N, CA, C and O atoms as CSV, one atom per row, in Angstrom:
chain,resi,resn,atom,element,x,y,z
A,1,MET,N,N,0.818,-1.196,0.000
A,1,MET,CA,C,0.000,0.000,0.000
A,1,MET,C,C,0.862,1.261,0.000
A,1,MET,O,O,0.649,2.136,-0.838
A,2,GLY,N,N,1.816,1.380,0.899
A,2,GLY,CA,C,2.716,2.516,0.903
A,2,GLY,C,C,2.361,3.580,1.914
A,2,GLY,O,O,1.291,3.558,2.522
A,3,VAL,N,N,3.278,4.510,2.081
A,3,VAL,CA,C,3.133,5.601,3.033
A,3,VAL,C,C,3.357,6.911,2.296
A,3,VAL,O,O,4.332,7.064,1.560
A,4,GLU,N,N,2.442,7.854,2.502
A,4,GLU,CA,C,2.466,9.112,1.767
A,4,GLU,C,C,3.239,10.188,2.523
A,4,GLU,O,O,3.170,10.277,3.749
A,5,VAL,N,N,3.982,11.007,1.766
A,5,VAL,CA,C,4.615,12.209,2.311
A,5,VAL,C,C,4.155,13.399,1.486
A,5,VAL,O,O,3.853,13.274,0.299
A,6,TYR,N,N,4.108,14.545,2.130
A,6,TYR,CA,C,3.712,15.797,1.477
A,6,TYR,C,C,4.963,16.479,0.931
A,6,TYR,O,O,6.007,16.494,1.584
A,7,VAL,N,N,4.849,17.043,-0.270
A,7,VAL,CA,C,5.946,17.791,-0.884
A,7,VAL,C,C,5.424,19.181,-1.216
A,7,VAL,O,O,4.437,19.319,-1.939
A,8,GLY,N,N,6.072,20.198,-0.699
A,8,GLY,CA,C,5.655,21.563,-0.942
A,8,GLY,C,C,6.773,22.412,-1.508
A,8,GLY,O,O,7.926,21.989,-1.588
A,9,HIS,N,N,6.404,23.617,-1.897
A,9,HIS,CA,C,7.319,24.601,-2.458
A,9,HIS,C,C,7.916,24.112,-3.770
A,9,HIS,O,O,9.109,24.263,-4.033
A,10,LEU,N,N,7.041,23.517,-4.587
A,10,LEU,CA,C,7.452,23.032,-5.903
A,10,LEU,C,C,7.249,24.115,-6.950
A,10,LEU,O,O,6.285,24.877,-6.887
A,11,SER,N,N,8.140,24.180,-7.892
A,11,SER,CA,C,7.995,25.074,-9.031
A,11,SER,C,C,6.851,24.582,-9.906
A,11,SER,O,O,6.611,23.377,-9.985
A,12,SER,N,N,6.149,25.485,-10.557
A,12,SER,CA,C,5.061,25.078,-11.450
A,12,SER,C,C,5.589,24.338,-12.673
A,12,SER,O,O,4.821,23.693,-13.388
A,13,ALA,N,N,6.886,24.426,-12.916
A,13,ALA,CA,C,7.484,23.756,-14.072
A,13,ALA,C,C,7.891,22.311,-13.770
A,13,ALA,O,O,8.202,21.561,-14.695
A,14,VAL,N,N,7.896,21.905,-12.494
A,14,VAL,CA,C,8.329,20.566,-12.111
A,14,VAL,C,C,7.274,19.540,-12.509
A,14,VAL,O,O,6.075,19.776,-12.365
A,15,THR,N,N,7.738,18.397,-13.012
A,15,THR,CA,C,6.831,17.332,-13.438
A,15,THR,C,C,6.816,16.195,-12.415
A,15,THR,O,O,7.697,16.096,-11.561
A,16,GLU,N,N,5.788,15.336,-12.523
A,16,GLU,CA,C,5.711,14.165,-11.652
A,16,GLU,C,C,6.922,13.263,-11.863
A,16,GLU,O,O,7.426,12.669,-10.910
A,17,ASP,N,N,7.391,13.157,-13.098
A,17,ASP,CA,C,8.568,12.323,-13.380
A,17,ASP,C,C,9.804,12.844,-12.649
A,17,ASP,O,O,10.591,12.052,-12.130
A,18,GLU,N,N,9.986,14.159,-12.602
A,18,GLU,CA,C,11.135,14.738,-11.910
A,18,GLU,C,C,11.053,14.479,-10.405
A,18,GLU,O,O,12.062,14.188,-9.762
A,19,VAL,N,N,9.847,14.586,-9.851
A,19,VAL,CA,C,9.656,14.315,-8.426
A,19,VAL,C,C,9.950,12.835,-8.152
A,19,VAL,O,O,10.636,12.508,-7.184
A,20,GLN,N,N,9.438,11.953,-8.993
A,20,GLN,CA,C,9.676,10.523,-8.813
A,20,GLN,C,C,11.172,10.201,-8.878
A,20,GLN,O,O,11.678,9.408,-8.084
A,21,LYS,N,N,11.857,10.807,-9.809
A,21,LYS,CA,C,13.299,10.554,-9.963
A,21,LYS,C,C,14.057,10.965,-8.698
A,21,LYS,O,O,14.933,10.234,-8.237
A,22,LEU,N,N,13.723,12.134,-8.135
A,22,LEU,CA,C,14.390,12.595,-6.924
A,22,LEU,C,C,14.115,11.648,-5.757
A,22,LEU,O,O,15.042,11.250,-5.053
A,23,PHE,N,N,12.855,11.286,-5.551
A,23,PHE,CA,C,12.494,10.455,-4.406
A,23,PHE,C,C,12.969,9.016,-4.554
A,23,PHE,O,O,13.120,8.314,-3.554
A,24,SER,N,N,13.203,8.567,-5.768
A,24,SER,CA,C,13.640,7.187,-5.980
A,24,SER,C,C,15.057,6.939,-5.459
A,24,SER,O,O,15.453,5.785,-5.297
A,25,VAL,N,N,15.825,7.998,-5.193
A,25,VAL,CA,C,17.148,7.798,-4.601
A,25,VAL,C,C,17.028,7.322,-3.156
A,25,VAL,O,O,17.975,6.758,-2.608
A,26,VAL,N,N,15.875,7.545,-2.540
A,26,VAL,CA,C,15.643,7.154,-1.154
A,26,VAL,C,C,15.044,5.749,-1.066
A,26,VAL,O,O,15.317,5.013,-0.119
A,27,GLY,N,N,14.231,5.384,-2.051
A,27,GLY,CA,C,13.569,4.085,-2.007
A,27,GLY,C,C,12.591,3.937,-3.156
A,27,GLY,O,O,12.676,4.642,-4.162
A,28,THR,N,N,11.666,3.016,-2.991
A,28,THR,CA,C,10.695,2.722,-4.032
A,28,THR,C,C,9.526,3.690,-3.964
A,28,THR,O,O,8.833,3.769,-2.950
A,29,VAL,N,N,9.312,4.416,-5.036
A,29,VAL,CA,C,8.185,5.342,-5.150
A,29,VAL,C,C,7.047,4.581,-5.825
A,29,VAL,O,O,7.196,4.085,-6.942
A,30,THR,N,N,5.905,4.494,-5.133
A,30,THR,CA,C,4.775,3.778,-5.727
A,30,THR,C,C,3.832,4.707,-6.473
A,30,THR,O,O,3.115,4.263,-7.371
A,31,SER,N,N,3.818,6.007,-6.115
A,31,SER,CA,C,3.016,6.963,-6.881
A,31,SER,C,C,3.424,8.390,-6.549
A,31,SER,O,O,3.972,8.671,-5.483
A,32,VAL,N,N,3.144,9.281,-7.490
A,32,VAL,CA,C,3.361,10.717,-7.310
A,32,VAL,C,C,2.099,11.416,-7.788
A,32,VAL,O,O,1.578,11.117,-8.862
A,33,HIS,N,N,1.612,12.356,-6.974
A,33,HIS,CA,C,0.436,13.129,-7.367
A,33,HIS,C,C,0.700,14.601,-7.074
A,33,HIS,O,O,0.817,14.993,-5.913
A,34,LEU,N,N,0.795,15.417,-8.123
A,34,LEU,CA,C,0.936,16.863,-7.941
A,34,LEU,C,C,-0.454,17.475,-7.942
A,34,LEU,O,O,-1.294,17.111,-8.765
A,35,VAL,N,N,-0.701,18.401,-7.027
A,35,VAL,CA,C,-1.994,19.072,-6.940
A,35,VAL,C,C,-2.066,20.100,-8.056
A,35,VAL,O,O,-1.181,20.944,-8.192
A,36,VAL,N,N,-3.133,20.025,-8.859
A,36,VAL,CA,C,-3.292,20.871,-10.041
A,36,VAL,C,C,-4.505,21.770,-9.865
A,36,VAL,O,O,-5.558,21.323,-9.411
A,37,ASP,N,N,-4.353,23.032,-10.225
A,37,ASP,CA,C,-5.470,23.980,-10.205
A,37,ASP,C,C,-6.454,23.591,-11.294
A,37,ASP,O,O,-6.069,23.457,-12.455
A,38,SER,N,N,-7.708,23.408,-10.941
A,38,SER,CA,C,-8.701,22.944,-11.909
A,38,SER,C,C,-9.023,23.986,-12.975
A,38,SER,O,O,-9.507,23.633,-14.050
A,39,VAL,N,N,-8.768,25.242,-12.701
A,39,VAL,CA,C,-9.064,26.299,-13.671
A,39,VAL,C,C,-7.906,26.509,-14.638
A,39,VAL,O,O,-8.099,26.527,-15.854
A,40,THR,N,N,-6.697,26.668,-14.092
A,40,THR,CA,C,-5.537,26.990,-14.935
A,40,THR,C,C,-4.808,25.752,-15.445
A,40,THR,O,O,-4.113,25.817,-16.459
A,41,GLY,N,N,-4.959,24.629,-14.753
A,41,GLY,CA,C,-4.242,23.419,-15.139
A,41,GLY,C,C,-2.795,23.403,-14.668
A,41,GLY,O,O,-2.066,22.452,-14.952
A,42,GLU,N,N,-2.368,24.439,-13.954
A,42,GLU,CA,C,-0.999,24.506,-13.438
A,42,GLU,C,C,-0.934,23.864,-12.053
A,42,GLU,O,O,-1.922,23.828,-11.319
A,43,THR,N,N,0.255,23.359,-11.715
A,43,THR,CA,C,0.407,22.783,-10.383
A,43,THR,C,C,0.312,23.885,-9.340
A,43,THR,O,O,0.671,25.035,-9.594
A,44,ARG,N,N,-0.176,23.517,-8.169
A,44,ARG,CA,C,-0.342,24.477,-7.081
A,44,ARG,C,C,0.884,24.545,-6.180
A,44,ARG,O,O,0.835,25.127,-5.097
A,45,GLY,N,N,1.985,23.945,-6.633
A,45,GLY,CA,C,3.230,24.029,-5.863
A,45,GLY,C,C,3.356,22.983,-4.773
A,45,GLY,O,O,4.225,23.089,-3.907
A,46,CYS,N,N,2.492,21.965,-4.807
A,46,CYS,CA,C,2.584,20.910,-3.805
A,46,CYS,C,C,2.065,19.601,-4.372
A,46,CYS,O,O,1.473,19.555,-5.450
A,47,GLY,N,N,2.301,18.547,-3.621
A,47,GLY,CA,C,1.822,17.246,-4.049
A,47,GLY,C,C,2.123,16.188,-3.006
A,47,GLY,O,O,2.528,16.494,-1.884
A,48,TYR,N,N,1.919,14.943,-3.392
A,48,TYR,CA,C,2.100,13.815,-2.490
A,48,TYR,C,C,2.893,12.729,-3.187
A,48,TYR,O,O,2.677,12.436,-4.363
A,49,VAL,N,N,3.813,12.139,-2.445
A,49,VAL,CA,C,4.610,11.032,-2.952
A,49,VAL,C,C,4.347,9.847,-2.033
A,49,VAL,O,O,4.433,9.972,-0.811
A,50,ARG,N,N,4.031,8.707,-2.616
A,50,ARG,CA,C,3.806,7.497,-1.838
A,50,ARG,C,C,5.050,6.612,-1.953
A,50,ARG,O,O,5.426,6.167,-3.037
A,51,MET,N,N,5.671,6.374,-0.800
A,51,MET,CA,C,6.831,5.507,-0.710
A,51,MET,C,C,6.353,4.120,-0.288
A,51,MET,O,O,5.291,3.993,0.322
A,52,SER,N,N,7.120,3.087,-0.602
A,52,SER,CA,C,6.639,1.721,-0.358
A,52,SER,C,C,6.622,1.323,1.113
A,52,SER,O,O,5.848,0.445,1.496
A,53,THR,N,N,7.462,1.949,1.958
A,53,THR,CA,C,7.486,1.582,3.378
A,53,THR,C,C,7.536,2.834,4.252
A,53,THR,O,O,7.886,3.923,3.797
A,54,GLU,N,N,7.176,2.644,5.516
A,54,GLU,CA,C,7.258,3.720,6.511
A,54,GLU,C,C,8.701,4.198,6.657
A,54,GLU,O,O,8.954,5.397,6.782
A,55,GLU,N,N,9.632,3.270,6.641
A,55,GLU,CA,C,11.051,3.616,6.772
A,55,GLU,C,C,11.511,4.510,5.622
A,55,GLU,O,O,12.218,5.493,5.846
A,56,GLU,N,N,11.113,4.177,4.397
A,56,GLU,CA,C,11.482,4.994,3.241
A,56,GLU,C,C,10.831,6.371,3.309
A,56,GLU,O,O,11.435,7.367,2.910
A,57,ALA,N,N,9.612,6.427,3.809
A,57,ALA,CA,C,8.934,7.722,3.953
A,57,ALA,C,C,9.676,8.604,4.953
A,57,ALA,O,O,9.893,9.788,4.696
A,58,ARG,N,N,10.066,8.031,6.092
A,58,ARG,CA,C,10.836,8.800,7.087
A,58,ARG,C,C,12.170,9.254,6.519
A,58,ARG,O,O,12.605,10.380,6.760
A,59,GLU,N,N,12.818,8.376,5.764
A,59,GLU,CA,C,14.109,8.718,5.162
A,59,GLU,C,C,13.950,9.835,4.123
A,59,GLU,O,O,14.804,10.715,4.014
A,60,ALA,N,N,12.855,9.792,3.368
A,60,ALA,CA,C,12.593,10.851,2.386
A,60,ALA,C,C,12.432,12.195,3.093
A,60,ALA,O,O,12.960,13.209,2.635
A,61,ILE,N,N,11.704,12.203,4.206
A,61,ILE,CA,C,11.528,13.442,4.973
A,61,ILE,C,C,12.875,13.934,5.492
A,61,ILE,O,O,13.207,15.111,5.358
A,62,ASP,N,N,13.648,13.027,6.085
A,62,ASP,CA,C,14.943,13.405,6.667
A,62,ASP,C,C,15.940,13.890,5.628
A,62,ASP,O,O,16.644,14.874,5.855
A,63,LEU,N,N,16.006,13.206,4.485
A,63,LEU,CA,C,17.044,13.508,3.501
A,63,LEU,C,C,16.643,14.543,2.450
A,63,LEU,O,O,17.501,15.264,1.941
A,64,LEU,N,N,15.358,14.625,2.117
A,64,LEU,CA,C,14.962,15.479,0.994
A,64,LEU,C,C,14.324,16.798,1.406
A,64,LEU,O,O,14.154,17.676,0.561
A,65,ASN,N,N,13.967,16.968,2.671
A,65,ASN,CA,C,13.430,18.251,3.113
A,65,ASN,C,C,14.528,19.301,2.969
A,65,ASN,O,O,15.588,19.183,3.584
A,66,GLY,N,N,14.279,20.316,2.168
A,66,GLY,CA,C,15.281,21.349,1.899
A,66,GLY,C,C,16.138,21.072,0.682
A,66,GLY,O,O,17.030,21.855,0.357
A,67,ALA,N,N,15.870,19.941,-0.009
A,67,ALA,CA,C,16.631,19.625,-1.223
A,67,ALA,C,C,16.212,20.548,-2.366
A,67,ALA,O,O,15.099,21.074,-2.375
A,68,LYS,N,N,17.097,20.735,-3.308
A,68,LYS,CA,C,16.808,21.586,-4.456
A,68,LYS,C,C,16.202,20.746,-5.577
A,68,LYS,O,O,16.768,19.735,-5.992
A,69,LEU,N,N,15.049,21.181,-6.056
A,69,LEU,CA,C,14.403,20.544,-7.201
A,69,LEU,C,C,14.023,21.662,-8.153
A,69,LEU,O,O,13.188,22.506,-7.830
A,70,GLY,N,N,14.633,21.665,-9.315
A,70,GLY,CA,C,14.468,22.813,-10.209
A,70,GLY,C,C,15.225,23.977,-9.610
A,70,GLY,O,O,16.414,23.869,-9.308
A,71,GLU,N,N,14.532,25.092,-9.439
A,71,GLU,CA,C,15.180,26.279,-8.879
A,71,GLU,C,C,14.791,26.544,-7.430
A,71,GLU,O,O,15.217,27.543,-6.850
A,72,LEU,N,N,13.983,25.655,-6.833
A,72,LEU,CA,C,13.479,25.897,-5.481
A,72,LEU,C,C,13.929,24.812,-4.505
A,72,LEU,O,O,14.217,23.679,-4.892
A,73,LEU,N,N,13.981,25.192,-3.230
A,73,LEU,CA,C,14.232,24.238,-2.163
A,73,LEU,C,C,12.881,23.716,-1.699
A,73,LEU,O,O,12.034,24.489,-1.253
A,74,ILE,N,N,12.677,22.405,-1.801
A,74,ILE,CA,C,11.372,21.827,-1.506
A,74,ILE,C,C,11.204,21.539,-0.019
A,74,ILE,O,O,12.175,21.457,0.733
A,75,THR,N,N,9.950,21.390,0.382
A,75,THR,CA,C,9.586,20.988,1.723
A,75,THR,C,C,9.049,19.569,1.651
A,75,THR,O,O,8.190,19.274,0.819
A,76,VAL,N,N,9.538,18.696,2.500
A,76,VAL,CA,C,9.043,17.321,2.560
A,76,VAL,C,C,8.692,17.034,4.014
A,76,VAL,O,O,9.531,17.182,4.903
A,77,LYS,N,N,7.450,16.622,4.254
A,77,LYS,CA,C,7.006,16.357,5.626
A,77,LYS,C,C,5.836,15.376,5.612
A,77,LYS,O,O,5.345,14.985,4.554
A,78,ASN,N,N,5.406,14.994,6.796
A,78,ASN,CA,C,4.223,14.157,6.892
A,78,ASN,C,C,3.034,14.941,6.351
A,78,ASN,O,O,2.964,16.158,6.527
A,79,PRO,N,N,2.103,14.262,5.698
A,79,PRO,CA,C,0.958,14.985,5.140
A,79,PRO,C,C,0.065,15.535,6.245
A,79,PRO,O,O,-0.036,14.947,7.321
A,80,PRO,N,N,-0.582,16.667,5.973
A,80,PRO,CA,C,-1.507,17.201,6.969
A,80,PRO,C,C,-2.682,16.241,7.133
A,80,PRO,O,O,-3.024,15.514,6.200
A,81,PRO,N,N,-3.306,16.234,8.320
A,81,PRO,CA,C,-4.452,15.347,8.501
A,81,PRO,C,C,-5.583,15.731,7.549
A,81,PRO,O,O,-5.804,16.907,7.260
A,82,LYS,N,N,-6.281,14.724,7.077
A,82,LYS,CA,C,-7.404,14.987,6.175
A,82,LYS,C,C,-8.585,15.468,6.996
A,82,LYS,O,O,-8.889,14.908,8.049
A,83,SER,N,N,-9.248,16.508,6.511
A,83,SER,CA,C,-10.430,17.002,7.217
A,83,SER,C,C,-11.663,16.303,6.651
A,83,SER,O,O,-11.768,16.045,5.452
A,84,PHE,N,N,-12.565,16.018,7.533
A,84,PHE,CA,C,-13.791,15.347,7.135
A,84,PHE,C,C,-14.957,16.296,7.322
A,84,PHE,O,O,-15.026,17.023,8.313
A,85,LYS,N,N,-15.876,16.287,6.364
A,85,LYS,CA,C,-17.059,17.118,6.489
A,85,LYS,C,C,-18.044,16.462,7.429
A,85,LYS,O,O,-18.198,15.240,7.433
A,86,LYS,N,N,-18.707,17.278,8.222
A,86,LYS,CA,C,-19.722,16.767,9.137
A,86,LYS,C,C,-20.997,16.486,8.358
A,86,LYS,O,O,-21.248,17.114,7.330
A,87,PRO,N,N,-21.801,15.546,8.839
A,87,PRO,CA,C,-23.065,15.255,8.157
A,87,PRO,C,C,-23.945,16.494,8.076
A,87,PRO,O,O,-23.892,17.357,8.953
A,88,GLY,N,N,-24.734,16.579,7.048
A,88,GLY,CA,C,-25.660,17.700,6.910
A,88,GLY,C,C,-25.096,18.869,6.152
A,88,GLY,O,O,-25.730,19.922,6.089
A,89,GLY,N,N,-23.908,18.720,5.566
A,89,GLY,CA,C,-23.340,19.782,4.745
A,89,GLY,C,C,-22.827,20.970,5.519
A,89,GLY,O,O,-22.673,22.049,4.947
A,90,GLN,N,N,-22.559,20.811,6.800
A,90,GLN,CA,C,-22.100,21.929,7.615
A,90,GLN,C,C,-20.592,22.119,7.545
A,90,GLN,O,O,-20.074,23.116,8.049
A,91,GLY,N,N,-19.880,21.184,6.929
A,91,GLY,CA,C,-18.429,21.315,6.833
A,91,GLY,C,C,-17.796,21.358,8.211
A,91,GLY,O,O,-18.297,20.729,9.144
A,92,ASP,N,N,-16.712,22.084,8.349
A,92,ASP,CA,C,-16.024,22.177,9.639
A,92,ASP,C,C,-16.443,23.408,10.424
A,92,ASP,O,O,-15.837,23.717,11.451
A,93,ARG,N,N,-17.452,24.107,9.970
A,93,ARG,CA,C,-17.862,25.342,10.638
A,93,ARG,C,C,-18.891,25.106,11.739
A,93,ARG,O,O,-19.232,26.036,12.469
A,94,GLY,N,N,-19.378,23.909,11.867
A,94,GLY,CA,C,-20.441,23.698,12.866
A,94,GLY,C,C,-21.761,23.975,12.211
A,94,GLY,O,O,-22.187,23.205,11.350
A,95,GLY,N,N,-22.401,25.000,12.566
A,95,GLY,CA,C,-23.657,25.356,11.919
A,95,GLY,C,C,-24.693,25.777,12.923
A,95,GLY,O,O,-25.393,26.771,12.729
A,96,GLY,N,N,-24.795,25.024,13.999
A,96,GLY,CA,C,-25.725,25.399,15.051
A,96,GLY,C,C,-27.079,25.819,14.538
A,96,GLY,O,O,-27.334,25.768,13.334
A,97,HIS,N,N,-27.942,26.229,15.428
A,97,HIS,CA,C,-29.264,26.701,15.060
A,97,HIS,C,C,-29.317,28.210,15.199
A,97,HIS,O,O,-28.801,28.769,16.167
A,98,ARG,N,N,-29.924,28.852,14.258
A,98,ARG,CA,C,-30.068,30.311,14.331
A,98,ARG,C,C,-31.460,30.633,14.813
A,98,ARG,O,O,-32.414,29.917,14.510
A,99,ARG,N,N,-31.573,31.695,15.553
A,99,ARG,CA,C,-32.887,32.125,16.059
A,99,ARG,C,C,-33.325,33.379,15.391
A,99,ARG,O,O,-34.404,33.892,15.687
């Protein structure tokens, strides 16, 4: 299944292949997903890399955080927790009852 790490501060010119090539020096990359703006089609400067093991994911964070990819120094860390929407379409804002 693999373990995901977050990659930030990516240049809009960086490709998934370039990210995979960099992370493959640490271990087996099972997938790369760059976040793309649905309107412009350009990357939003971040993405996720799935490494095959927890150990490889930790090593990627330790060794590649601050590495240069393209013209920028990237950020590599554990992914932020996923937020879940509450039932009833209230999202994370609550909603309460109005009087």
